[in-house]
N, C-alpha and C positions, 0 to 999 in steps of 0.2 A: 145483561150479566147479573146473576143473582149474588147478593152479598153473603159471604160466608159467616158462620157463627163467630162472634168476636173472640171467644176464649180459645178457639183453635188457632187464631193468628198469633196471639200473644201468650200462648201457653208456654211457660218457662219451667215449671216445677211440677212433677208428678210424684206422688208417694203411693207406693203399693202396700196394701195391707192384706195379709192373709187372714182368712176367716178363723183360723185356729192359732194364730200367732199375734204377738203384740209388737213385733219389730217392723220398722219401716225402711224402705229403700228409696233414696232420692234419685229421681230420673230427670235430669235437665234436658229440655228439648228446645234448642234455639230455633227461631222462626225467621221468615224472610224479613220481618221488621227488625228483629235483633241483628241480623246480618247487615242490613243497611245501616243501622245505628252504629255498628262497629266500624264500618268503613267511614261513615260521616265523622265520628269522633276521632278516628285515627288520622283523618285528613285535617283536623282542626287543632290537635294538641301534639305535644311531644317536643316542641322546639319554639324558640322565639320567632322563627320565620313564619310567615303566613302560609298555612298549608292548604287553604281553600283554592279553588280554581280561579279566584280573583287575581292571584299572582301569576303573570304569564310565564315566569321562570320557575314555577314551583316544581315542575317535573323535568327540568332540563339537565339536571346533574344526577350522577349516580348516587351521590351521598344522600341527597334529599329523598330519592326513591327508596334507598335502602332503609332509611330511618322510618319512612312511611310504612314500608313493608313490615318493619319490626313492631310498629304500633298496632298494625292490623293483626299480626300474629299474637301480640300480647293481649289484645282484646279477646281473641279466641281461646287463650290459655285458661280463662276463667270458667269455661264450660267443660263438663265431663265428656260430652260428645258433641260434634259440630254438625252444622248444616251441610248437606251435600247438594251440589248444584242441581237444579231441577232439570237442566238440559242434559246433564251428564249422568247424574245419579238420582233419577226420580223415585227409585224404590223406597229409599229411606224417608224422603219427604212425604210420599203417599202413605207409608206405613205409620209414620208419626201422626199425620193428620187424621187418618182413619181411626187410629187408636184413641183419638181425643174427641171425635164427633159425638154428638148426643145420640143416645140409644132410643130407638123407636119403642112404642108401647108394646108392640107384639114381638119384639126382638128377643132372641134367646141369649144374647150377649149381656153380660153384666157390666154396667158402666162404672166409671170411677166416681168416688164420692168426694173428690177433692176438686175444688175450682181452680181456674187459671190464675196466674199471677197478675199483678197490676200492670197497666199500660206504661210504656216508657214516658217519663215526665218530659213535658215540653220545655224548651229552653226558657230561662228566666228573661224578663223584660230588660234587665240591665246588661245582658250579653248581646248588644247590638253591634254587628260587624259592618264595616264600611267596605263596599266593593271597590277594590283597588285595581281591577282589571281595566285596561284601556279599551273599553267596549266600543267607543266611537272611532277608534283608530281603524282606518280602512284595511291596512295589511293584517291587523289582528283579526278583524271580522272575516277576511278571506281565509286565514288560517283556521279559525273556528269552523267556518262553513265547510272547508275541505275535510277536517277531522270528522265532522258529523256525517258528511257524505260517504267517506270511506268506511266508517263503522257500520252505517245502515246497509250499504251494499254488501259488506262482508257478512253481516248477520242475516241477509236474505230479505231485507226490506227494500223494495224497488222504489227508487226515487231518482230524479234527474237533478243535475246541478242548476238548471234554470228554475226548477220548482223550488229549490232552496233559496235561490236569489230573490224570486218574487213569491214569497210564501203566502198561501191561503189559509184560512182558519181551519178548514177540515183537515188539510194536510198537516198542519201544526199539531192539531189534536191527535191525529193518528200516530205521529212520531212521538208525541209526549206520552200517550197511553202505552205505546210499545216499550219505551225506555223505562217507564215506571213499573210495568209488569215484568220486565226483565230483572229489575232490581228486587221486586216483591211480587211474586206470581199470585199471591193471595190478597193483594191490596183491594179493599172493598169499594170499587167504583159502583156508584148507584145507577140503576137502569133509568134512562130518561132524564137524568139530571143535566143541567146546563154546564157547559165547560167552565164558564166563569165561576160557578159555585165550587167546583172540584179542583181548580187549578192551584190556588194558593194553599188549601188544606193538604193537598198531596205533597207539595213542596215542603210544607212545614213538617209533615209526617216523615219525609225523607231528610229532614234537618238541613234544608237548603239555607245557608247562612244569610242570604240576602233576600229572603222572601218578603221582608217588611218593605222593601223598596219597589215591589211590583204592584201594579194596579190591574185588577181583573178587567177593567174597561178596555185595556190595550188589546185584548183578544178579539175585539170586534174588528180591528184593523191591524192585523199582525205585522204586515209589511210596512207600516208607517215609519217614517224616519225617526220619530222620537221614541217609539216602543221597540222596534225591531232589534237594536243592539242588545237590550236587556233580555228580550225573549230568546235571541240567539245564544246569549250567555247561559241561559237556563239549559237549553239543549246541549250545549258544549259541556256544561258541568255534569249533566246526567250521563253523557257519553263517556266522559273520563271516569266517572264512578263505575259505569258498567265495565269498562276496560279493566279497572283495578279489580273489580269483583271477579271477572272471568280469569284474569291472570292469577289471582289467588286460588280460585277453585281448581284450576288446571295445573297448578304449580307442583302438586304432589307433596306439599308441606305437611309435616306430621300433625300440625294443629287442625288440619281438615278432618282427620280421624276417620278415614275410610278403611274399613276392615280389609278390603281387597288389596290395599297397598301396604299392609303390615307385613314385613318380611318374616322369614322363619325364625331368625334370631334377632330379637329386639330388646332394647333397654329404655327406649324413650317413654316417658310417662304418658304421652298422648297415644302411643300405640296400645298401652294397657287400657286407657280410657276408651279407645275405639272398640276394642274387644268387649269391654264391660258394657258399653252402650248397646252393641249388637246383641249381647246376651240378654240384657234387660228388655230391649225392644221385642225380641222374639218371645221371651217367656211372658212378658206382659200381654202380648197378643194372644198367646195360648190361655192365659188366665182370664182374659175377657171372653174367650170362647168356651169358658167353663171347663178348662182342662188344667188340672193341677199337677200333672206329671211332666217334670222338666228333665227327665233322665237323659234324653237324647242330647239336649243342649249342655247339660252338665258334663256328659262324656266328651262332647265336642270341645268344650273349653279345657277339660283336663288333658285331652290329647294334644290340643294346641300348645299348652304350656309345657307338657312333657316333651314335645318335639322341640320347643325352644330350649329346654334345659338339657337336651341330649349331649350336645358338644361340651357344655360346661361340666356336666356330670362325668363325661369321659375324661376331660382334662383333670377334674378333681380326683377321679379314681387313679389316673396315671400318676399324678403328683403325690397322692397318698401312698401308692406303691413305692415310688422313688423315695419318699420320706421314710417309709418303713425299712427299705433296703439300706438307706444311708444311716438310719438309727442303729440297725443291726451291725453294719460295718463299724460305726463309731463305738458301739458297745464292745465289739470284738477287739478292736484296736485298743480300747481302754483297758479291757481285761487282760490282753496279751502284752501290754506295755511292760518293758523291763523295769525293775526297781532301781533306786538310786545306787545301791551297793553294786548291782550288776553293771550298771553304766560306769561306775568308777573303776571296777575291775577291767572292763573293756577298754576304758581310757588308758589305764596303766599298760595293758597289753599293747595297745596301739603305740604308746610312747616307746616301749621297749622295741617294738618292730621298727619304729622310726629310727631309733639309735642304731639298730642292726643295719638298716638300709643305708644310713649315713656312713657307717664303717665300710660296708660293701662298696659304696660309691667312692670312698677315698681309696680303697684298694684298686678299683678299676681305673681311677684317675692316675695313681702311681704307675700302674701297668701301661697306661697310655703314654705317660711321660717317658718311660723306659723305651717304648717302641719308637717314639719320636726321636729320641737320642740315637737309637740304633739306625734309624733311617738316615738321619743327618750324617752319621759316621760312614755309612755305605756310600752316600753321595760324595763325601769327601774322598773316599778311596777311589771311586770312579773318576773323579776329577784328577787325582794324582796319576792314575793309570793312563788317562788321556794325555797328560803332559809328558809322561815317559815315552809313550808311543810316538808323539811328535818329535821328541828328542832323538829317538832311534832312527826315525825316517831321515832326519837332517844329517845324522852321522853316516847313514847309508849313502846318501847323495854325495857327501864329501869324499867317501872312500871310492865311489865310482869315478869321480873326477880325477882323483889321485892315480888310479889305475890307468886311465887314459893318457895321462901325462907321461908315465914311466915308459922307457924303451926296454922291451923284454925280447929274448930269443924265442924261436919256435918251440924248442924243447920246454922252455920255461912256461910258455903259453899253454903247451899241451899238458904239462904237469899241473899247471894252475887250473886248467879246465877239468882235468881228471879229479884234482882235489875238490874243485868246485862242485863237480857232479856227485862226488862221494859225500861232500858236505850237504849238498842239496838233498841226496837220498836220506842221509842221516836226519837232516832238518825235517823232511817229510815224515820220516818215521816218528821223530819226536813230536811233530805237530799232531800226527794221528793219535800217538799215545796221550798227548796233552788233551786232545779232543775227547778221547775215551775217558781220561781221568776227569775232565770237566763234566761229561755226562754222568759219570758215577757220582761226582760231587753234587751235581744238580739233583740226581735221584735221591741221594742221601739227604740233601737239604729239604727236598719235598717230604721225604719220610719223616725227617726231624720236625718239620713244620706241622705235618699231620699229627705226629705223636704229641707234639707240644699242645696242639689244639685239643686233642683227645684228653691229654692230661689236664688242661685248663677246664674242659667240660667236667671231667671227673672231680676236679677240685671244687668247681662251682656246685656240682651236685652234692659233694661232701659238705660244703659250707651250708647249703640250703637245708640239708638234713640235720646238721648241727643246730641251725637256727630253729627248725621246726620242733626239734627235741628240747629246745631251751638250753643248749650247751654252747651257744655262741651269742655274744662275744666272750662271756665268762661263764663257765659251768657252775652249777649249784654246789652247795656243800655236799660232801667233803672234798670236792675236786676243784675248788675255786682257785687254787694256785697253779693248776695245770693249764697250759695253753694248747688247745687242740687244733688251732688253725695251722694251715699249710699254704705256702706260696711257691709258685714256680719261678725260678730264675733261669730263663732260657739263655741268657747272655753269658752264663758261667761256662768256662771250659772244663771245669772239674766236675765229673759226674756225681761226686758226693755232695756237691753244693747246688745241684739243680733244684732240690726241694729245700726251702727255708722253713724251719720250724722244729718242733720236738721230734725225737726219734720215734719212728712208727712202730717198730717191733718192741722196744723197751718201754715206751711211755704211752703212746696213743692207743695202741691195740689193747693192752691190759686195762687202761682206763675205760675204753668203750665197752669191754667185756663186763667190767664191774657195773657200769651204768645200765647195760642191758639186763644183768641179773637183778639189779634193784628195781627196774621197771617191771620185770616179770613178777617179782614179789608184790609190788604195788597193785598190779593188775589182778593177781589172785585175791588179794585182800578186797579190792573193789568188787570182784565177782561174788565173793562171800557176802559182802555187805548188800549187794543187789539182791541176792537170794533172800537175805533177812527182810529187806524192805518189801519184796514181793510177798513174802509170807504175812507180814504185817498188813499189807494192802488186802490180801485175801481175807484175813480176819476182820478187817474193817468192813469189807464188802458183805461178809456174812452178818456182821452186827447190823449193818444198814438194812439188809433184807429182813432180819428179825424185827427191827424197829418199824419197817414198813408194814410187816404183818400185824404187829401190835397196834399200829395206828389204824389199820383197816378194821381190826376188831373193835377198837374204841369208837371208830366212826359208826360201825354197825350198832354198837350199844347206844350211841347218841341218837341214831335214827330210831331205834326201838323206843328210847325214852321220849323222843319227840312224838312218835306215833301214840305212845301211851298217854302223853299229856294231851294230845288232840282228842283221843278217845274220852279221857276224863272231862275235858272241856265240853265235848259234844254231849256226853251223858249229863253233865251239870246243866247245860243249856236245855236239854230235853226235860230234865226234872224241873228246872225253873219254869219252863213253859207249862208243864203239867200242873205245877203248883199255882202258877198264875191263872191257868184256866179254872182250877178248882177254887181259887180265891174269887175269881169273877163269878163263878156259879154260886158260891156261898154269899157273895155280895148281892147277887140277884135274889137269892132266897131270902136274904136278910131284908132286902127292900120289899119283897112280897110279904114277908112276915110283918114288917112294920106297917105295910098297907092294911094287911088283914087285922093287925092289932088295933089300928085306928078304926077300922070298920066294925070289928066285933067286940072292941072294948079291951079291957086289961086281962082277958083270959089267956092271951097267948104270950104274956111276958116271959113265962118260963121257956117257951120255944125260942123266943127271940134271944134270950140270954144264952141258951144252948148253941144257937147258930153263931152268936158273937164269940163264944168260947172256941168253937170249931174254927172260926175265921182266924182268931189269934194264933191257934195252934198251927194252922196252915202257913201263916205269915212267919212264925218262928221257924218252921221247917224250911221255908224258902230262904230265910236269912242264914240258917245253918248250912244249907247246901251251897249257898253263894260263898260263904266264908271258906268252906272246905275246898270249893273249886279254886278260889283265889290262892289259898295256901298251896294247893297242888301245883298250880301254874307257877307260883313263885319258887317252889321247891325244884320243879323241873328246870326253870330258867337258871336257878343257881347251879344245879348240877351241870347243865350245858356250859355255863360260863366256866365252871371249874374244869370241865373236860377240855375246853378250848385252851385254858391257861396251861394245863398239863401238856397238851399236844404242842403248844408253842414253846414251852420250856424244853421238851425233848428235842424238838427240831433245832432250837438255838444251841443246845448242848452238842447235838450232832454236827451242826455247822462249825461251832468253835473247835470241836475235836478235829474235823476235816481240815480247817484252816491251819491249826497248829501242826498238823502232820503233813 
C-alpha cells in the first residue's frame, strides 16, 4: 500500500484566489483523520462520566448515547461542509482528495498555492487515562468478543468465533487494519513495515485513550493470557467507534451536510453550508481545470434558492395583499365614520324611539289587562249559567215527582197532555228561535271581533305613522297641546265611547291637514336648497377642472424649465470640457515653449509670455462659464421650488375649500 501525500490527509483549509481579484474564499475540507478525531473527542468529553469504552456501562442508557450524539454533532458544527462516508458517498471524498493532490509537471491543471493545515496535536502527557473496563472479566470478554464477531460478519469480514477465541497474529493484524481503514480510509500504512511498529502509532493517531498501557511485544503472542484482554479491548473500542461513525453517517443528520438530503424548503444553517460547499467544490474543480466560467453553477444555486423561497414569497404576497385590503377597509371605515355630533343626534333619536316604544308597550299591557278582566268576567258568567242550569234540572225533577203523586181524571190528563204538547211545540219553536238568535249573535260577535281587530290594526298603523312622522307621543310646536292618540274601548256598550281620544273630525283631521301642509312647504324649501347646493357643486367642479388645467400647464412649464436647465448644464459642461482641453493644449504648448526657451535661450520669452497670457484668459473664461452655469442651475432650482410651493398652496386652498363645503 502506497502512502498518500500528507497534506491530502490533513488538508483543512483551502483558499481560492482568482487571478484578477484579491478576495479569498475559505473552503474547509474535513478529512478521515478529522472525522476520527471528532468521534474520539466526543467520546471523551461533555460529561463527568467516563465516555471511553473503558466504562462497560457507557452506552447502556439512552441519556448517555444522546449526549454522545450531541457532542459528535457539535464537533461537526464547526465545519462549513462535512465529510461524507466513503462507503456511502465516495464522490465527495474523491473529489476533495483529487482537488488537493499535487499536480504533475506536464499537467494542464493549475494547482493551489496554499499548503495544508497543521496536523492534529497529540494529547499532552499529563492527560493519562486509566482503563476502568473489567477486561479480565470472563463475561465481559465474551461480550466484547461477540460484539466484534457480529460487527465483522455484518461488514463482510469473514471470521469464525473459534478464530476470535484463539487469535493468531495475522488474523489480529487483518482485523486491526480493516477497522482502522474503516475509520480512516487514507491512513498511511507503510508497505513492508512490521505490525509492532505501526500498532501503537495507529492507535495514538486514532486517539485511543489507553495506548500508553500497550506493549508492542504482546503482538508476538496475541492469544497469551496476559495480553489478550487488552488487545481484545482495542478491537472492541475500534468496533464501537466504527459503529458510532456509521450510525452518524447514515443518520441523515443535518450536520453531515449531504446536498442530496437537503429538502426543497430548508432553514437549517447546515443545509446552507452543504449547498455552499457543493458550489465551492464544483467551481474549484472547474478553476483547477482552467475554466473560469461558473455560470451553470451560479444559475443552479440561484434556482435552488428561488425554489426554496417560492412558498415564502407566495405567503408574503398573499399576506401583503390581505394587509393592503385591510388597510383599505380601515381607511374606508375611518373616513366614513360618523362624527360625534351625528352620533349624539342618533343617540337622541334612539332615546326618543325608546320612550315611544315604552309608551306603546304600556298601551299594549293595559289592553292585555282589559282582555284578562273580560275573560275572567265571561268565565264567571259561564259558571253562573251552569249553576242556573243545575237548579232548573232539579226543579224539573221535583215537578215530575209531584205529577206522579197527584190523582188526575182522564180528561185532565188529556188536557194536560194537549197543553204539554202545545207547550212542547212552543218550546221547540222558542228553542229554534233562540238557536237562530244565538247563531246571529255569534256571527255578530265574530264580525265585531274582526272589526275590532281591524280597528286595532288601523290604530296601530295610525300610531306607527304618527311615531314615524314625529307626532307621537307629543307633536311638535305649535301642536304640542293636541293629543293625536286614539284607543279602542271594545268593552263599551255605547258606540260613541268605542274610540277614546280627541274628536276625529273637529280636532285630529284638521291638525293632520295642517301638519301635512307644513311638511309639503318644508319639502319644497329643501328641494330648492338642494337645487342651490347642486349648482354650487357644479361651480366647484368647474373650478376644480380649471385648477387641474392650470396645474397641468404649470407642470409643463416646470418640465420645460427643467429641460432648459439640463440643456444649460450640458452646454456649460461641454464648454468647460472644451476650455479644459484648450487649457491642456496651452499648457502643453507652454511646456514646449519653456523647453524651447531653455534650449534656445531667452529669445522666446515673449512667446512664453503670450502663451501664459492666453492660458490665463482661457482659465478666466472657464471660471466665468462655471459661475454662469451655477447661477443658472440655482435660478432654475429656485424657480422649481417656487413653482412647487405655489402648486402646494393651490392644492391646500382647494382642499380647505372642499372640506369647508
